[in-house]
Phi, psi and omega in degrees: 000166179259142177281169176300339181270359178089004180283157176280103185224087182293155177297158182297137181258116190272149179214174173261169187289348182281321183289152179277345181244161183277007179223129184307130183303325181294346178259356175288122183253127177243137176238122181246117183257169170065031174067038176305141183307138183302341180300328180293312179299321179299314180296318182291322177293325177298333176280353180095006181281154169279134183228129171241147181230155176214148185273347185239166172285157176238153181221160170053229184297325179296320178292316180301317179295319185292323185273351178296122180086359180273138178264326181232129180239124177249130180226172169245234189260348188264335180278122182259115179264095178277173175301322179296316179297320180294324181293338179280347184257077188296334184255004185295127180258327183201154177240138175241122173266108183276063184189189178275308188284157176229012183289353176277359180243139172284091188295323182290320178298319178295319178300312182294342176265001181071034181247105176295143175244120181253151173219188180226083190286348188240350192288334182253016184304310183296321181298316179294320180296318180295318178299319180299315179295318179300319180291323178299317178293313183298322179292319179294330180261359182055041185299314184290325178292318177297319180296319179301317181292323178296318178297333178273004178086016183255125180260113181225100185267013184294146176264003182302128177079002179260137184220154166286153175276340178301130179087350180265167189255125174262123177254127185244122175257109186100101188250045176277215186293320178284311182303320181290327176291321174302320179302312181296315180295318180297316181294326179294340178265008176091012179273151170273138186238129170235153182210162174223138175216148180287343177253151175297128181231142175283121179289133178266144180060229180258013178298149182237130178282139176255153182286331182224161176294325181300322177302319178295314182299321187285338186243007185257143174276333174217131180249130178237140187253132179217065183237156178281169176273106178224174176299327182286332182263356178295119182069027182303320180248102178241194182303316180298320181290321180295324178296334179281348179285154179299140170302132180086002178281173179232155180236134178240127176238099173246026184259270179221147187296329184277003182283332185243137171283101187296322179297319179293322178295316179298320179296322181292326178285318180297322180283345181092359179297318173255144182275344181176176180201160172225135180223128177251348184226151187217154180303322177232125183236145176301154183278342182196174181300135178093344178286149183292150178234136178224140177200152176297344181275347182298133176084356181280148183289145177053042175239123180261120178244128177229149189273064176055054183246016183307319179257012187267063166252156179299322180296314182292317182294323177292320179297316178298314182301314181291324181295308183290320179298322179294327177292321174303309185298316181294324179290314181293316187275328188240331184099002182293133177248012178302131183096352176286143184261356188230346180238164179302138180270121178233119176267121187244144173287151176299149173293323177050230180246028178299119184241179179297159183304329181288347183086355182259160170085176184284171177298158173295152176271148180243126181251125182253121190229111171266135180215160175293137184275083177230158181299143172100350184292311181297321178299317179295320180296312180294325176296318178299313181298319180295317180297327180280347183067031183276152179257117178259117182276330180204149178220135180232141181213135167218150179226159164233195184300324189257321188227159170243151178233111180249135177238127181241129169259118185233159177299146183304326181291342183257350189301309184298313184288326177293317180298316179296323181291314183288335177297330183278354175295126188304329184277000181298132173265308175200154181219140182219148181237136174253135179276000000 
């Protein structure tokens, strides 16, 4: 429900003293969309949560209906959680992006609603790096073009335009976790590696950092992109940048669809300036399996097109599923927000069997309090606690620009009254109690 001040402040969720959370686990509802790996549903069900799954993304009214009453929402890259969609999810406690990126979620709207958004930024790193190397080899050998001709009944054993990758130059734009792994794999195959990143990066092996992106474009036989989707990377590689690439070079985009001007890339391949390309991501992508796909790159020679599968190995998807699901579990059971991309990160110890100093009685209660980050909130909270005569055994606090996250461990006899008191603080966004 909403408070008189307009904050997202759901009614207190009652539980018995046996459960670790203030809401019976059997009533926690999780919805996993877009074919999230079954390991996530398995982990959440083992915790006693209710879990529903769907293979496709949802939009508009269908999404609003689906998230109504849901406590945990898992998505991948196609479901767009706007502020409007989030407002329809009155009971939503957390969102999990079972992928690397989170730009499909209105992170600030989720933050202001006290909804942590978790992702898995490292779990599919190796899978994307391996695909990139495979594509670099396939492009240099024109494997897909040779295969296409064979399927058409044409036997062409010519070596024209086919090269070993050994001795050739791999240019990497974005030298983070994926780009640096590509660097190591490429060098192990005898390639020379140059790279550019907007941040200072330690070069691995014999890779060499370039001062500008243009330097990389001008000296590379194959350029691969590993940058996030930001305002700065939107249209990063357009016609002017492609013209700076070596004649006969190839371009690989396994990063984000809006990074490359697809029409300019198609024109460069048609004209013969570039010898080939590989793309796993596109500015506009179908929402699910079986939906039609269209691109200017379709049908062009020596162009490898894949349906956003850079991280789609069984190993990576299972790793992502377990990573994000474990963050869900820690947040619901303990209150930990470590790994959230939009709210303050607080790493909390388990409540476990921490009992009163006398050794008697139930565990202390834990109060989780999201509030607007403005002056005076902590003073009001401490004043409330002092007036109530409550005993606080531990207090944790982190803030960002918009919100603060305070966690209080209090004696069981004080839990109800402290929770009621802090809920009345005008800046409160939401408050939850763990038994």
